[in-house]
C-alpha positions, 0 to 999 in steps of 0.5 A: 480119314482124317475128316470122317475122324474130325466129323466124327469127335466133333458129333461126340463132343457136341452129343457130350455137350447136350446131354450135359446140360441135360437136367435129371429129373430128381435135379430140376429144380420148381418155383411154385410150380414153374420150372424157368430152366429148359431141361436139355438147353435145345429149344423144343421142335413144336411138330415134335410135340405135337406128336407126343401129346398125341402118343397114345404110348408116349404122352397119351395126352387125348386121354383125358383133354380135347384138343382142337388142333388134334381134330384128326384123332379120335377120343379125346378125354374131358378130365383135363382143361381143353388145350386150345388156347392154352399158352395164352394161359400159362406161361413156357415155365408154367408149362414145363412145369405142369408138363415135368411134374403137374403135383408141383402145381396143382394139388390133387391132380391125377395127371401124371408127373411125366418127368420124373424116375422115382416116389411112384408106383409103376405097373410093369417092373421094366420101367421103373427108375424112367420117367415118361417122357425123355427131358426133350420130349418135355421140351417138344411137348411146351414148345407145341403147347405154347403154338396154342393160342386163340386167334 
């Protein structure tokens, strides 16, 4: 019982520390469109990022971007640039800035800001005050994008 309780307290403390490090959407610091600091203090998971990228109800990135790495998925868009070699074109900080709020990098872009929770219009009231992706999902997508190099 003592060990179980101790483990539960340790998990709670670890969770609290991880949550405490998460940067809220309104506190993200942009420098020329880039975001140097991790939004979570945790590394991104490229496997999870690939899932978010492909998920039509989360990132929905394929609606606008062609991505040869996801050739098994249908209906790749052509509105945005292809993702092939994206890690060769942009740094990690630039990719984080683009995914967080591309409007800070590209004036007039139609790409949505994935990590903002105000200053936009949502068609459904249920989503008001929420970002499209969580901070960890942003980090995961960035980690995935970093795997997309020309080789």
